[in-house]
Backbone bond lengths (Angstrom), bond angles and torsions (degrees), N, CA, C in turn:
res aa  C-N    CA-C-N  psi(-1)  N-CA   C-N-CA  omega(-1)  CA-C   N-CA-C  phi
1 X - - - 1.478 - - 1.531 109.28 -
2 X 1.365 117.69 129.11 1.464 118.90 -177.70 1.513 110.45 -81.59
3 X 1.381 116.21 173.26 1.469 121.20 -174.62 1.523 111.91 -62.14
4 X 1.350 116.74 -37.44 1.453 119.19 -178.80 1.527 111.46 -62.41
5 X 1.308 116.14 -41.75 1.460 120.09 179.91 1.528 110.67 -70.21
6 X 1.335 117.15 -36.51 1.462 119.97 177.49 1.522 109.82 -61.70
7 X 1.345 116.61 -44.72 1.458 120.68 -179.73 1.511 111.87 -61.89
8 X 1.306 117.58 -40.66 1.452 120.60 -178.67 1.515 112.14 -69.68
9 X 1.308 116.79 -32.01 1.455 120.07 -172.72 1.530 114.15 -98.82
10 X 1.333 117.68 -0.88 1.459 120.20 -172.88 1.517 112.25 -58.10
11 X 1.376 117.75 -44.36 1.461 120.73 -179.42 1.531 111.94 -111.99
12 X 1.324 116.45 26.37 1.462 120.61 177.06 1.521 109.79 -89.29
13 X 1.339 116.33 131.07 1.458 119.55 177.79 1.518 110.03 -58.74
14 X 1.310 116.29 -33.94 1.459 119.40 -174.10 1.512 112.19 -76.31
15 X 1.313 118.52 -9.41 1.453 120.54 177.60 1.510 111.60 -84.88
16 X 1.342 115.75 -2.95 1.458 120.94 179.03 1.526 108.63 -113.48
17 X 1.300 116.83 157.10 1.461 119.08 172.86 1.523 108.66 -58.14
18 X 1.370 116.32 148.36 1.456 121.81 -174.89 1.521 112.96 -52.57
19 X 1.314 118.83 -37.59 1.454 122.24 -177.33 1.524 113.76 -69.80
20 X 1.329 117.00 -15.81 1.475 120.50 -177.78 1.519 113.03 -89.40
21 X 1.363 116.25 -10.76 1.458 118.67 -175.38 1.522 112.42 -58.66
22 X 1.336 117.58 -43.33 1.453 120.76 -178.92 1.521 111.99 -66.88
23 X 1.338 115.71 -33.06 1.474 119.26 178.30 1.526 110.09 -64.17
24 X 1.337 116.45 -44.93 1.460 120.22 179.67 1.526 110.89 -66.18
25 X 1.328 116.85 -38.91 1.462 120.60 178.91 1.523 111.47 -59.86
26 X 1.340 115.89 -45.71 1.458 119.96 178.81 1.521 111.46 -64.07
27 X 1.320 116.83 -37.40 1.468 121.29 178.30 1.524 110.78 -62.24
28 X 1.347 115.69 -46.73 1.469 120.02 179.60 1.524 111.22 -63.08
29 X 1.332 117.02 -40.08 1.458 121.91 -177.08 1.517 112.88 -68.45
30 X 1.335 116.02 -41.70 1.453 120.44 -172.72 1.527 113.79 -89.55
31 X 1.323 117.69 -26.21 1.461 119.70 -172.20 1.513 113.50 -114.52
32 X 1.307 117.64 -46.01 1.461 120.09 -169.55 1.521 112.26 -85.04
33 X 1.352 118.59 -25.73 1.463 119.43 179.24 1.520 110.62 -56.37
34 X 1.324 119.69 135.15 1.468 121.98 -177.94 1.514 111.98 -63.59
35 X 1.333 115.18 150.55 1.458 121.66 179.96 1.528 110.80 -60.21
36 X 1.326 116.94 -31.43 1.457 120.13 -176.39 1.516 113.10 -63.84
37 X 1.350 117.76 -15.47 1.450 119.86 179.95 1.518 111.94 -80.17
38 X 1.343 116.90 -8.36 1.452 120.77 -179.88 1.524 110.16 -92.35
39 X 1.324 117.92 157.88 1.463 120.82 179.86 1.520 112.01 -58.01
40 X 1.327 116.55 151.38 1.459 123.11 -177.94 1.521 112.28 -56.41
41 X 1.358 117.01 -38.89 1.453 120.05 -174.39 1.516 113.11 -68.32
42 X 1.356 117.75 -16.39 1.462 119.20 -179.07 1.523 112.19 -85.82
43 X 1.334 118.34 -10.72 1.465 120.61 -179.02 1.528 111.11 -80.43
44 X 1.317 115.95 152.22 1.461 120.81 174.30 1.530 107.62 -81.59
45 X 1.320 116.57 120.12 1.457 121.04 -178.79 1.524 109.51 -93.45
46 X 1.324 115.35 130.47 1.463 120.91 -178.09 1.520 109.26 -120.66
47 X 1.320 116.75 132.13 1.460 122.84 -179.16 1.521 109.02 -122.81
48 X 1.315 116.01 131.61 1.468 121.25 -179.76 1.529 109.83 -111.28
49 X 1.330 115.75 127.51 1.459 121.89 172.33 1.522 107.56 -109.92
50 X 1.319 117.02 120.64 1.461 121.16 175.15 1.526 107.58 -105.18
51 X 1.323 117.24 122.68 1.467 119.49 -173.49 1.532 111.88 -126.62
52 X 1.325 113.84 145.93 1.468 122.47 179.43 1.522 108.13 -131.92
53 X 1.331 116.13 171.13 1.472 120.40 178.07 1.518 109.77 -168.62
54 X 1.329 115.46 156.35 1.475 122.44 170.22 1.527 113.50 54.38
55 X 1.332 116.68 51.16 1.464 119.16 174.68 1.523 111.42 -69.62
56 X 1.330 116.99 -25.38 1.472 121.96 177.67 1.526 112.69 55.79
57 X 1.333 116.37 33.96 1.455 120.19 179.26 1.516 114.47 74.03
58 X 1.315 117.61 12.07 1.470 120.97 -176.60 1.524 109.18 -86.23
59 X 1.313 116.08 92.93 1.460 120.34 -175.29 1.528 112.11 -87.41
60 X 1.327 117.41 -33.05 1.469 120.19 -174.46 1.519 113.60 -108.76
61 X 1.310 118.92 -16.70 1.451 120.51 -174.62 1.514 111.19 96.72
62 X 1.320 115.60 178.19 1.463 120.83 -176.61 1.523 108.67 -151.05
63 X 1.328 116.42 134.48 1.468 120.15 178.92 1.532 111.34 -90.11
64 X 1.321 115.04 30.21 1.464 120.78 179.59 1.526 109.60 -47.86
65 X 1.313 117.95 124.68 1.462 120.89 -170.04 1.519 113.49 -63.64
66 X 1.313 116.41 -40.57 1.455 118.40 -177.98 1.517 112.39 -74.38
67 X 1.353 116.44 -34.60 1.455 119.24 -177.07 1.527 110.10 -154.90
68 X 1.338 118.10 85.47 1.467 121.23 179.84 1.530 111.89 -60.01
69 X 1.323 116.43 144.37 1.455 122.07 176.64 1.525 109.29 -113.97
70 X 1.321 116.43 136.09 1.461 120.19 -175.19 1.515 112.91 -79.83
71 X 1.335 117.63 -36.47 1.456 120.36 179.43 1.521 113.59 73.21
72 X 1.314 115.16 176.98 1.461 120.92 -176.60 1.525 112.83 -67.92
73 X 1.327 118.19 -32.83 1.466 120.93 -176.59 1.530 112.00 -58.81
74 X 1.327 117.45 -36.18 1.470 120.93 179.85 1.529 111.37 -76.79
75 X 1.319 116.61 -51.64 1.465 120.09 -176.10 1.521 111.82 -67.93
76 X 1.330 117.12 -22.66 1.463 120.52 -178.87 1.524 112.41 -63.04
77 X 1.320 117.56 -26.95 1.467 120.36 178.77 1.528 109.87 -59.67
78 X 1.322 116.42 -49.16 1.459 120.86 179.02 1.521 111.09 -71.08
79 X 1.326 117.25 -41.96 1.464 120.49 -178.76 1.528 111.12 -59.10
80 X 1.308 116.72 -42.08 1.471 120.19 -179.98 1.533 110.39 -66.61
81 X 1.320 116.07 -41.71 1.463 120.82 179.33 1.529 111.14 -62.54
82 X 1.344 116.55 -45.53 1.461 120.38 -179.93 1.528 111.04 -65.63
83 X 1.337 116.55 -39.36 1.465 120.52 178.97 1.523 110.47 -60.92
84 X 1.321 117.19 -42.73 1.459 121.20 179.36 1.521 111.51 -64.25
85 X 1.326 116.69 -25.48 1.463 121.61 178.76 1.528 112.25 -88.84
86 X 1.341 116.99 1.95 1.453 120.58 175.60 1.509 116.04 102.08
87 X 1.337 118.33 7.96 1.467 120.90 -179.74 1.526 111.17 -71.43
88 X 1.330 115.12 156.10 1.467 122.48 173.77 1.526 107.71 -94.78
89 X 1.328 117.35 128.53 1.464 121.87 -179.45 1.525 109.93 -101.86
90 X 1.340 115.82 127.72 1.461 122.68 -176.82 1.524 109.39 -129.43
91 X 1.332 116.65 138.90 1.465 119.96 171.17 1.521 109.05 -123.19
92 X 1.341 115.82 139.88 1.459 121.57 -175.43 1.511 115.36 -89.54
93 X 1.327 118.55 3.19 1.460 120.81 177.01 1.514 114.06 104.62
94 X 1.344 115.81 174.55 1.466 123.84 -170.63 1.523 110.35 63.36
95 X 1.310 114.79 46.71 1.458 120.59 175.16 1.527 110.47 -66.73
96 X 1.342 115.43 -39.85 1.458 120.57 -166.00 1.526 113.12 -92.61
97 X 1.322 114.01 163.19 1.463 122.63 -179.78 1.527 109.58 -62.86
98 X 1.338 118.46 127.00 1.471 120.49 -178.07 1.520 113.67 -64.13
99 X 1.332 117.08 -23.92 1.461 119.90 -179.30 1.521 112.46 -87.94
100 X 1.321 116.77 -6.91 1.458 120.74 178.14 1.521 113.10 89.31
101 X 1.323 116.63 129.82 1.460 123.02 177.06 1.533 106.94 -166.37
102 X 1.334 117.60 90.40 1.469 120.95 -176.11 1.532 113.43 -57.77
103 X 1.326 117.26 -37.68 1.468 119.46 179.52 1.522 110.57 -65.69
104 X 1.320 117.15 -45.98 1.461 121.34 178.27 1.527 110.40 -61.73
105 X 1.322 116.89 -39.45 1.467 120.97 -179.96 1.529 110.60 -59.35
106 X 1.327 116.86 -41.02 1.461 120.48 179.73 1.523 110.95 -60.83
107 X 1.315 116.35 -45.00 1.465 120.24 179.97 1.525 111.41 -69.61
108 X 1.307 116.63 -36.73 1.465 120.26 -177.27 1.533 110.13 -67.72
109 X 1.319 116.76 -44.53 1.459 119.95 179.10 1.526 110.87 -66.88
110 X 1.313 116.20 -33.94 1.463 120.61 175.34 1.529 110.09 -63.80
111 X 1.333 116.62 -38.60 1.460 121.15 179.16 1.529 111.36 -65.69
112 X 1.328 116.54 -41.91 1.471 120.36 179.23 1.526 110.78 -65.60
113 X 1.324 116.31 -37.03 1.462 120.06 176.27 1.519 110.05 -65.28
114 X 1.305 117.00 -40.24 1.463 122.19 179.31 1.527 111.53 -62.02
115 X 1.335 116.60 -35.41 1.466 121.29 -179.74 1.528 112.70 -81.46
116 X 1.331 116.63 -8.11 1.465 122.47 176.32 1.530 112.70 61.32
117 X 1.328 115.28 49.53 1.466 119.80 174.57 1.530 109.37 -60.41
118 X 1.318 115.57 143.31 1.458 121.01 179.84 1.521 113.14 -89.15
119 X 1.344 116.49 -27.45 1.463 119.40 -173.60 1.525 109.44 -150.30
120 X 1.337 115.67 118.92 1.461 121.69 178.01 1.528 108.86 -113.93
121 X 1.320 116.20 121.31 1.460 121.53 178.46 1.526 109.66 -84.99
122 X 1.303 116.17 140.87 1.459 120.99 177.01 1.523 109.94 -80.02
123 X 1.337 116.51 116.98 1.459 121.89 176.54 1.516 110.40 -105.53
124 X 1.317 117.08 168.10 1.466 119.94 -178.90 1.522 112.45 -64.23
125 X 1.338 117.74 -31.81 1.463 120.11 -176.88 1.527 113.25 -71.20
126 X 1.312 116.75 -10.18 1.451 119.25 174.18 1.536 111.14 -71.52
127 X 1.338 115.97 -6.72 1.474 122.18 175.60 1.535 111.63 -103.67
128 X 1.318 117.46 7.06 1.473 120.36 -172.69 1.526 113.24 -66.08
129 X 1.324 117.37 -21.30 1.470 120.43 177.86 1.528 112.41 -98.11
130 X 1.337 116.42 9.34 1.451 120.75 179.16 1.525 112.68 101.06
131 X 1.328 115.27 164.56 1.461 121.04 -175.40 1.522 112.50 -66.75
132 X 1.332 117.04 -41.77 1.463 119.69 -179.75 1.525 111.58 -63.17
133 X 1.326 115.81 -40.38 1.459 120.01 178.27 1.524 110.40 -65.24
134 X 1.338 116.76 -38.41 1.464 119.85 178.46 1.520 111.08 -57.84
135 X 1.340 116.64 -45.08 1.467 119.06 -178.92 1.519 111.15 -62.91
136 X 1.326 117.03 -33.07 1.467 120.17 175.75 1.526 110.28 -66.44
137 X 1.329 116.52 -43.32 1.465 120.30 179.48 1.524 110.85 -63.28
138 X 1.337 116.02 -38.28 1.467 121.00 -177.34 1.529 112.21 -68.04
139 X 1.337 117.06 -13.98 1.461 120.04 176.76 1.525 111.68 -79.24
140 X 1.335 116.33 -22.82 1.471 119.51 -176.92 1.525 112.83 -97.14
141 X 1.335 118.08 -23.20 1.467 121.56 178.55 1.526 109.08 -139.18
142 X 1.325 115.79 158.51 1.462 120.89 177.10 1.524 110.01 -98.22
143 X 1.334 115.61 105.75 1.460 119.87 171.83 1.533 108.26 -84.29
144 X 1.337 116.41 150.50 1.462 120.24 179.43 1.529 110.39 -120.89
145 X 1.324 115.36 135.20 1.465 120.99 174.98 1.523 107.89 -164.16
146 X 1.332 116.33 128.77 1.457 120.09 -173.76 1.511 116.39 -97.54
147 X 1.339 118.13 -0.43 1.472 117.99 -175.80 1.527 113.90 -140.21
148 X 1.331 116.86 28.85 1.456 120.68 -178.84 1.524 110.79 -114.05
149 X 1.319 115.77 128.49 1.458 122.53 173.82 1.525 108.09 -105.60
150 X 1.313 116.89 132.18 1.462 121.15 -177.71 1.526 108.97 -120.99
151 X 1.314 115.56 135.44 1.461 121.84 -176.91 1.522 111.07 -70.88
152 X 1.328 114.95 131.99 1.455 121.78 177.02 1.504 111.37 -129.42
153 X 1.327 115.98 -165.50 1.466 120.62 -178.59 1.525 112.64 -64.94
154 X 1.320 116.38 -28.71 1.469 120.47 -177.27 1.525 112.20 -111.05
155 X 1.322 117.21 25.79 1.461 121.12 -179.44 1.517 112.51 102.91
156 X 1.309 116.46 -167.12 1.464 120.85 -177.94 1.525 110.78 -81.00
157 X 1.301 115.70 138.31 1.458 120.54 175.95 1.527 109.65 -136.22
158 X 1.319 115.08 152.64 1.458 120.50 -176.54 1.520 110.46 -73.34
159 X 1.321 114.23 130.66 1.456 118.47 177.57 1.520 109.43 -75.54
160 X 1.301 116.98 140.15 1.456 120.59 -178.85 1.527 108.53 -139.43
161 X 1.313 118.58 163.50 1.468 128.50 6.54 1.531 111.82 -87.02
162 X 1.339 117.17 145.02 1.464 119.92 -177.71 1.517 114.00 -80.74
163 X 1.332 116.68 -26.12 1.466 118.76 -178.03 1.525 110.30 -151.39
164 X 1.317 114.29 173.69 1.455 121.06 -177.83 1.525 108.45 -144.92
165 X 1.317 117.22 140.61 1.460 121.20 177.09 1.522 108.92 -112.64
166 X 1.317 115.31 120.86 1.459 122.38 179.08 1.523 108.99 -111.89
167 X 1.329 116.32 163.55 1.470 120.43 178.95 1.528 110.97 -132.45
168 X 1.339 117.00 64.31 1.471 119.18 176.66 1.518 110.38 -66.75
169 X 1.327 116.61 133.83 1.468 121.64 -178.28 1.525 111.78 56.55
170 X 1.349 115.96 23.07 1.447 119.93 -179.56 1.516 114.95 78.24
171 X 1.332 117.00 5.88 1.466 121.77 -177.99 1.535 109.09 -99.89
172 X 1.324 119.70 119.19 1.480 121.14 179.55 1.535 110.98 -63.34
173 X 1.327 115.67 130.97 1.465 122.05 179.71 1.519 108.46 -137.28
174 X 1.331 116.29 120.41 1.453 120.75 177.96 1.519 111.00 -96.32
175 X 1.334 116.15 133.12 1.463 121.95 178.48 1.522 107.65 -124.76
176 X 1.333 116.56 122.50 1.454 120.91 -179.39 1.518 111.33 -128.45
177 X 1.334 116.64 159.11 1.463 121.02 -176.83 1.518 111.29 -135.25
178 X 1.331 115.47 143.06 1.461 122.24 173.92 1.533 108.52 -139.53
179 X 1.323 115.35 162.45 1.464 120.88 -176.10 1.526 110.29 -127.48
180 X 1.315 115.37 152.63 1.469 123.15 -179.03 1.538 108.90 -93.61
181 X 1.329 119.99 129.03 1.470 120.46 178.99 1.521 113.14 -60.38
182 X 1.331 116.94 -24.41 1.469 120.37 -177.84 1.525 112.81 -63.71
183 X 1.339 117.77 -22.02 1.468 119.37 -176.08 1.530 112.12 -70.34
184 X 1.339 117.53 -16.04 1.464 120.59 -179.70 1.535 112.62 -94.24
185 X 1.307 116.55 5.26 1.465 121.17 -172.34 1.523 113.48 -56.60
186 X 1.324 118.96 -39.40 1.464 122.41 -175.16 1.533 113.61 -95.40
187 X 1.311 117.12 7.42 1.465 120.17 -178.22 1.528 110.87 -80.82
188 X 1.336 116.91 156.20 1.466 119.83 178.03 1.525 110.54 -64.08
189 X 1.327 115.15 158.75 1.461 120.66 -177.45 1.525 111.77 -59.50
190 X 1.322 117.40 -30.37 1.466 120.31 -179.12 1.527 111.58 -60.93
191 X 1.324 116.25 -33.44 1.463 120.21 177.50 1.522 110.49 -83.22
192 X 1.328 116.78 -46.64 1.468 119.87 -178.09 1.522 112.38 -61.45
193 X 1.333 116.53 -32.03 1.465 119.84 178.44 1.528 112.09 -75.84
194 X 1.326 116.17 -12.52 1.467 120.23 -175.07 1.524 113.23 -101.49
195 X 1.320 117.16 -4.90 1.463 119.91 -179.49 1.529 110.69 -129.16
196 X 1.300 115.40 149.31 1.454 123.30 172.25 1.526 107.35 -132.06
197 X 1.323 115.92 139.26 1.465 119.42 -177.45 1.531 109.88 -119.26
198 X 1.310 115.75 121.12 1.462 121.55 175.27 1.528 108.26 -70.72
199 X 1.306 117.41 147.47 1.464 122.26 178.77 1.529 111.26 -45.51
200 X 1.335 118.42 121.72 1.468 120.61 178.90 1.525 113.27 -57.73
201 X 1.325 116.00 -36.55 1.462 119.60 179.98 1.535 110.70 -64.02
202 X 1.332 115.08 -46.90 1.463 120.12 178.17 1.529 110.48 -63.95
203 X 1.328 115.68 -42.53 1.463 120.81 -177.71 1.524 111.74 -66.03
204 X 1.335 116.97 -37.56 1.464 120.72 -179.84 1.528 110.70 -61.95
205 X 1.325 116.04 -45.19 1.469 120.04 179.46 1.532 110.78 -63.72
206 X 1.338 115.92 -43.26 1.459 119.94 -179.71 1.525 111.56 -64.14
207 X 1.325 115.79 -41.57 1.460 121.50 -178.54 1.528 110.71 -64.12
208 X 1.323 115.81 -46.62 1.463 120.39 179.79 1.522 110.51 -63.60
209 X 1.332 117.42 -39.54 1.461 120.91 178.49 1.524 111.70 -63.28
210 X 1.333 116.65 -41.89 1.465 120.31 -179.53 1.527 111.58 -65.01
211 X 1.332 116.02 -41.71 1.463 119.47 178.83 1.525 110.28 -65.97
212 X 1.329 115.96 -41.09 1.462 120.74 179.50 1.524 111.12 -63.94
213 X 1.329 116.62 -37.33 1.470 121.07 179.28 1.525 111.66 -63.37
214 X 1.324 117.05 -21.42 1.464 120.76 177.32 1.530 111.29 -86.38
215 X 1.335 115.68 7.74 1.454 120.11 176.91 1.512 114.29 84.19
216 X 1.345 116.33 18.33 1.466 120.94 -178.54 1.524 109.54 -110.92
217 X 1.319 116.43 121.64 1.469 120.70 -179.05 1.519 112.86 -104.99
218 X 1.332 117.43 -13.20 1.470 121.55 178.25 1.528 108.64 -91.97
219 X 1.337 116.71 112.83 1.467 120.34 -171.25 1.528 111.26 -132.76
220 X 1.325 115.71 133.58 1.462 123.91 171.35 1.532 107.05 -115.10
221 X 1.316 116.72 130.57 1.464 121.28 179.81 1.527 109.46 -110.83
222 X 1.326 116.29 134.62 1.466 121.46 174.54 1.519 107.23 -106.26
223 X 1.323 116.18 126.52 1.467 120.23 -179.89 1.511 109.14 -120.49
224 X 1.331 115.47 116.53 1.462 120.21 177.05 1.529 107.73 -94.35
225 X 1.324 115.15 91.98 1.456 119.45 -176.08 1.513 111.29 178.13
226 X 1.322 116.11 -156.90 1.466 120.66 -172.96 1.531 112.22 -83.44
227 X 1.290 113.77 154.02 1.462 120.88 178.62 1.530 111.61 -61.81
228 X 1.329 116.58 -42.90 1.457 120.31 -177.54 1.526 111.65 -63.46
229 X 1.331 115.86 -39.50 1.463 117.77 179.49 1.525 110.62 -71.57
230 X 1.322 116.50 -33.12 1.465 120.21 176.93 1.527 110.85 -62.48
231 X 1.317 115.92 -38.07 1.463 120.19 178.65 1.532 110.91 -64.39
232 X 1.333 115.72 -38.37 1.468 119.53 177.66 1.519 110.65 -65.94
233 X 1.334 116.05 -42.86 1.457 120.71 179.98 1.528 110.82 -62.02
234 X 1.329 116.21 -36.63 1.468 120.53 -179.99 1.522 111.98 -60.04
235 X 1.320 117.09 -32.44 1.470 120.58 178.82 1.531 111.80 -73.51
236 X 1.340 116.30 -22.26 1.464 120.94 -177.67 1.525 112.78 -89.02
237 X 1.343 116.14 -24.35 1.475 120.57 179.17 1.534 108.77 -128.39
238 X 1.328 117.25 65.20 1.469 120.88 -175.62 1.521 113.66 -66.56
239 X 1.341 117.40 -9.93 1.456 119.78 -179.08 1.524 113.68 -80.89
240 X 1.343 118.37 -12.00 1.468 119.02 179.56 1.519 109.94 -75.23
241 X 1.325 115.62 151.97 1.468 120.47 -179.40 1.522 111.44 -73.93
242 X 1.332 115.58 -44.38 1.467 119.72 -175.98 1.519 110.00 -156.80
243 X 1.329 115.51 156.83 1.459 122.73 171.85 1.524 107.22 -120.15
244 X 1.322 115.89 118.78 1.465 121.44 176.25 1.524 107.27 -91.77
245 X 1.340 116.23 123.15 1.470 121.86 -174.33 1.525 110.28 -104.18
246 X 1.316 115.58 139.56 1.468 121.41 175.06 1.518 109.07 -135.08
247 X 1.327 115.77 167.84 1.461 126.63 174.00 1.532 113.04 106.26
248 X 1.325 119.03 -51.78 1.466 120.19 -176.20 1.529 113.02 -77.10
249 X 1.331 117.07 -15.54 1.462 123.27 174.50 1.531 113.92 68.59
250 X 1.328 116.30 25.44 1.461 120.13 175.24 1.530 109.39 -91.25
251 X 1.334 115.81 155.02 1.463 120.83 169.97 1.525 106.37 -88.32
252 X 1.325 116.25 117.88 1.467 120.77 -173.37 1.527 110.37 -127.49
253 X 1.305 115.33 136.51 1.459 122.00 169.61 1.527 107.49 -155.51
254 X 1.318 115.92 100.45 1.459 120.97 -179.47 1.528 109.04 -153.78
255 X 1.314 116.06 166.63 1.456 120.55 -179.37 1.529 110.64 -118.32
256 X 1.323 114.93 140.45 1.457 122.29 171.07 1.526 105.01 -117.87
257 X 1.310 116.32 104.39 1.453 119.41 -170.38 1.517 108.41 65.41
258 X 1.334 116.59 -123.40 1.463 121.41 177.82 1.521 112.91 -100.44
259 X 1.340 116.54 2.94 1.467 121.09 -177.97 1.535 109.77 -91.91
260 X 1.321 116.22 125.86 1.462 121.19 178.09 1.519 109.66 -87.23
261 X 1.335 116.54 128.97 1.463 122.81 175.46 1.524 108.73 -107.47
262 X 1.339 116.41 127.58 1.468 120.10 -177.42 1.525 110.57 -139.12
263 X 1.317 115.90 153.59 1.463 122.86 172.96 1.524 108.58 -155.27
264 X 1.347 118.40 136.05 1.463 121.04 -175.35 1.519 115.43 -88.02
265 X 1.337 117.66 -1.09 1.461 118.06 -177.98 1.514 111.76 90.56
266 X 1.328 116.22 -149.20 1.464 121.13 -165.73 1.522 115.01 -121.52
267 X 1.329 115.35 154.23 1.460 127.54 163.27 1.522 115.70 53.03
268 X 1.334 116.58 36.88 1.459 120.10 173.70 1.508 115.14 76.10
269 X 1.333 118.06 7.42 1.468 119.63 179.19 1.527 112.34 -67.33
270 X 1.343 116.34 -23.94 1.459 120.19 -179.77 1.518 110.47 -144.39
271 X 1.320 113.98 149.79 1.458 122.22 168.48 1.520 106.63 -115.52
272 X 1.328 116.59 128.28 1.452 120.56 175.00 1.520 109.68 -83.89
273 X 1.319 116.49 139.47 1.468 121.09 -179.85 1.523 108.44 -126.21
274 X 1.318 114.97 109.77 1.464 121.64 -178.41 1.530 108.04 -103.94
275 X 1.324 115.08 118.52 1.458 121.44 -177.61 1.528 109.96 -101.84
276 X 1.330 116.34 123.87 1.455 122.55 178.91 1.526 109.80 -115.70
277 X 1.335 116.94 143.64 1.455 120.45 175.82 1.524 109.26 -129.35
278 X 1.323 115.67 151.92 1.454 121.62 -179.90 1.523 109.43 -89.16
279 X 1.325 115.48 112.48 1.457 122.00 177.68 1.526 108.89 -93.98
280 X 1.343 117.55 134.71 1.462 121.18 -176.32 1.521 112.40 -59.06
281 X 1.336 117.23 -37.10 1.456 120.69 -175.81 1.528 113.01 -94.22
282 X 1.333 116.87 -40.26 1.464 120.76 -173.49 1.524 113.47 -97.70
283 X 1.317 118.41 -6.41 1.448 120.48 -176.17 1.528 110.65 81.66
284 X 1.324 116.25 -146.82 1.456 120.69 -179.04 1.530 110.17 -75.93
285 X 1.328 116.80 127.03 1.461 121.53 -179.40 1.525 109.35 -131.96
286 X 1.325 115.71 158.51 1.460 120.88 178.60 1.522 109.87 -81.12
287 X 1.305 115.35 123.77 1.465 120.64 176.48 1.528 110.19 -84.06
288 X 1.360 116.38 -49.50 1.454 120.52 179.33 1.526 110.22 -167.25
289 X 1.315 115.38 163.05 1.461 122.06 173.44 1.521 107.91 -129.90
290 X 1.326 116.35 132.78 1.461 120.51 179.28 1.523 109.49 -135.06
291 X 1.338 116.10 163.05 1.458 121.50 175.26 1.529 108.71 -122.28
292 X 1.319 115.14 130.66 1.459 120.39 175.69 1.523 108.54 -100.90
293 X 1.332 116.18 117.05 1.465 121.54 -177.33 1.530 109.78 -89.56
294 X 1.335 116.36 145.42 1.459 122.00 178.53 1.528 110.17 -121.97
295 X 1.306 115.59 139.48 1.459 122.01 178.95 1.523 109.47 -103.50
296 X 1.318 116.73 128.76 1.465 120.20 177.63 1.518 110.68 -60.31
297 X 1.329 116.88 -34.96 1.459 121.66 -175.35 1.531 113.17 -81.16
298 X 1.306 117.70 -35.57 1.468 120.20 -167.89 1.528 115.59 -106.37
299 X 1.317 118.38 -25.95 1.462 119.77 -174.53 1.523 111.81 -89.92
300 X 1.343 116.59 147.39 1.475 120.30 -177.99 1.522 112.12 -74.47
301 X 1.327 115.33 162.37 1.459 122.16 175.41 1.521 109.86 -94.10
302 X 1.317 116.04 148.33 1.454 120.58 169.02 1.531 107.21 -72.65
303 X 1.328 118.99 123.13 1.475 120.97 -174.12 1.526 113.83 -56.44
304 X 1.336 117.24 -43.34 1.471 119.75 -176.82 1.524 111.55 -66.83
305 X 1.336 117.10 -42.27 1.468 120.23 -179.36 1.527 110.51 -71.69
306 X 1.320 116.47 -38.16 1.476 119.99 177.28 1.526 110.43 -62.71
307 X 1.324 116.40 -38.19 1.458 120.21 178.49 1.527 110.88 -63.88
308 X 1.338 117.34 -39.54 1.463 121.00 176.82 1.522 110.96 -64.72
309 X 1.344 116.00 -40.22 1.465 119.87 178.34 1.521 110.77 -62.33
310 X 1.322 116.37 -41.58 1.471 120.94 179.05 1.530 110.81 -65.45
311 X 1.341 116.26 -40.08 1.465 119.86 178.42 1.531 110.66 -62.80
312 X 1.325 115.65 -41.25 1.475 119.79 178.98 1.530 110.37 -61.06
313 X 1.325 116.75 -46.30 1.468 120.66 -178.54 1.525 110.55 -62.77
314 X 1.336 116.92 -44.20 1.454 120.09 -179.35 1.526 111.47 -64.87
315 X 1.318 116.79 -39.74 1.461 119.73 178.91 1.524 111.07 -68.58
316 X 1.309 116.36 -37.16 1.462 119.76 177.76 1.536 110.64 -65.27
317 X 1.324 116.52 -42.84 1.472 121.09 177.76 1.526 110.09 -60.86
318 X 1.334 115.64 -42.67 1.466 120.23 179.91 1.527 111.23 -62.82
319 X 1.315 116.15 -40.69 1.468 119.64 179.70 1.529 111.78 -66.18
320 X 1.308 115.39 -38.98 1.473 119.17 179.35 1.529 110.03 -65.27
321 X 1.320 116.95 -42.66 1.460 121.12 -178.04 1.529 112.92 -66.67
322 X 1.329 115.37 -34.19 1.473 118.66 -176.83 1.530 113.04 -95.88
323 X 1.319 116.68 -1.83 1.468 119.51 179.59 1.518 110.86 -65.55
324 X 1.317 117.44 140.68 1.484 119.19 178.95 1.531 110.75 -63.47
325 X 1.292 115.73 138.55 1.456 120.52 -179.58 1.521 111.56 -77.44
326 X 1.299 114.15 143.14 1.472 118.75 178.93 1.516 109.93 -70.03
327 X 1.336 117.83 140.32 1.483 120.44 -179.86 1.511 110.44 -67.84
């Protein structure tokens, strides 16, 4: 038999003995049929959370010789790619420069909006330009924090929204955020007198209860505070899948009981990638957590974010040149 005839007869029922036809039929039905022909509920659902923290206003990076920082421009390449693939983007707070820079803050928040982050945690550095500036920033993006009271015209009121419920792949996922009062310790009295922080431990339990009352059992908690306090909180809300920690700028990956504690470190050098899968018996479970490192020297810039960084620098230079000279 020549090659042409072999090719034509390879998957022909008639090229097999009559008794083998049913065997081949069953093989085609059970193995070769595409997965898409099966009901949606039989597929393994995978959810990716990409998380960042403590950018400290570093939009372009820094070639600091002792310790280069990648900044948002580098990590944005991966963040944009993951977002296009359906990932949830989360930031743990301290987006802005700790020393204050209203112009930089405008560009930085514009960059986060451009990347379409799903959840932004309110960190203490979001107050670095003062309370009035914070309220302006809060008009352009939704910060989340479940235990912060901020002083207003009629007294202190709770900042909201404390949490958000998303449905990636049709699976309900609650994401909530709380802050540690200790992070405001070094702030000027004008800021400390304007904020009140409810006990993080109490707030964590309340937040988890509220999300659960909405019929959502899959919960991710963002804690803007210390690692040690996060570990304590993990013992109080053992039902959460993970606690993403920000503020201290450490690289963290450890477990307290069944709760995974993670942190990607500082200034865009890493993006944390938390992979979740839907288990038929246990529901949503953590498959793995990884960190993607970025090199200031070797990795490319995201064009849109780099363009914003360049605009900020040019505008800053222009302001310096046109500023009135001191007598």
